[in-house]
N, C-alpha and C positions, 0 to 999 in steps of 0.2 A: 504494500500500500504506500501511496505517496505520503511524504512527510506533512505534518500539520503546518499551517501558516498562521500568521497573526489574524487574518480574517476568520479562520476557523475558531480561534479563541474568542473572537467577537460573537460568532454564532453561538458558541457554547455559553458565553456570558448572557446573551440575550434569552436563550431558552431557560437557563437557570433562574434568571430574574423574572421572566414572564410566567413561569410555571410554579412559582413558590406556593401558591394556594391551590391551584388546580392546573391540569394540562392546558397549554395555550394553543390557540389557533395560529395560523400563519400570519394573520394581520397583527396579532399581539406580539409575535416574535419580531416582526418587522418594526412595529412601533417602539418596542423596547430597545432594539438595536439602534434605531434612529435617535432615541432619547440619549442613549449611552455614548454615541459616537457622532452625533449631529449630521448624519448622512444616512441615506437609505441603501441597504444592500443592493448589489446588482443581482439579477437572477442567477448568474453563474457563481458568484461568491456564496450565495445562500445554498444553492443546490449542492455545490462541491463540499461546503462545510457540513451540511446535513448528512451527506453520503458518508464522508470520512468519520464523522462522529458516531453515526449509526453503526458503521462497520466495526468501530473500535469499542462499541458497547457503552458509550457515554450517554447517548440519548435513545429514546424510543418514540415511535409515532404510531398512533392508533386512531383510525377514523378522522384523520386530518388534525389531530391534536398532538402536541409535542411536549415531552417532559424528560427529565433526567431518569436514567435507569438507577437501580440501587448502587451500581458501581459509580455512575456519574454523581449521584448524591454524596457518596462517600468521598469522592475526589474533590468535590466543590464545597462541601459543608464548611470547612475552615475559612475558605476565601469569602464565601457569601456572608458568613457571620462576623467578618472582621471589620465591616463598615469602612471599606477603603473607597477612595475616590474612583470613579469609573475607569479611568485610564490605568491607575495602579492595580485595580482589580483585574483588568484585562491582561496586564503584564504578568501578574501572578498566575493567572490561568494559562497564559502562554508557556510559562515555566513548567507547570504541571503536565501539560500535554506535549511538551518538547517541541513547541512551534519554532520554526526557523525565523531568524531576524528578517525584518522587512528590508527590501532592497528596491531602489528606484528603478532597477532593471526588471523587476517583477511585473508581469502582466496579470491583469485580473482574469480569473477563469471565465470562460464563456459557458452559457447554458448548453448542456449536452443532451440532446433528445435520446441518445443511446443509453444514457445512465438510467438506472432504475427510476421510473417515474412515480414511485410511491409517495414521494414528497410533495411534488406539485407539477403542474403543467405551466407553460408560459401564461395561459389565460387565468389560471388560479392565482399566480403570482401578481399579474397585473391588477386583478380585482382586489386582492389584499392590499396592494399599494394604494389603490384609489380609495379604499375604505380608510386606510391610515391617514392619507392626505386630507380627506374630508373631515375626519375627527380633529386632526391637528389644526386645520383652518378654523374650525368652530371654536376651539380653545383660544386661538389667537384673536379672533373677532370678539369673543367674550371679554378678553383681557383689555383689548383696545377700547371697548365701549365703557369701561369703568371710569 
């Protein structure tokens, strides 16, 4: 299996945070990732990260809902309970999963239709992003009107 990247740590962080109370849907994973890193995942980043984390038994997906496996919970519990700033938390997660250092030569992964589609299709990803953006704009408009 290909080595974990920093964006894989971001995916794991997003699932760990989004699914604290109950398994999270794709929109919640995207929203949490956006909140933690101030940018939205590309479809390729998210698909590639989900695939590697699933294969390595960190996460599970059932009926479109994502959560940590017992192994993932064990690996993430200390980090999640440490109350670190998002970037410091992501760096710690990167260490745990052995993610490679980011390089400016690194290209973002592209969505791969050959990869197991259990996670999402491009249409499902696009709809989840639209839902996230709609909710984010509603929050922004509410705060502006105060």
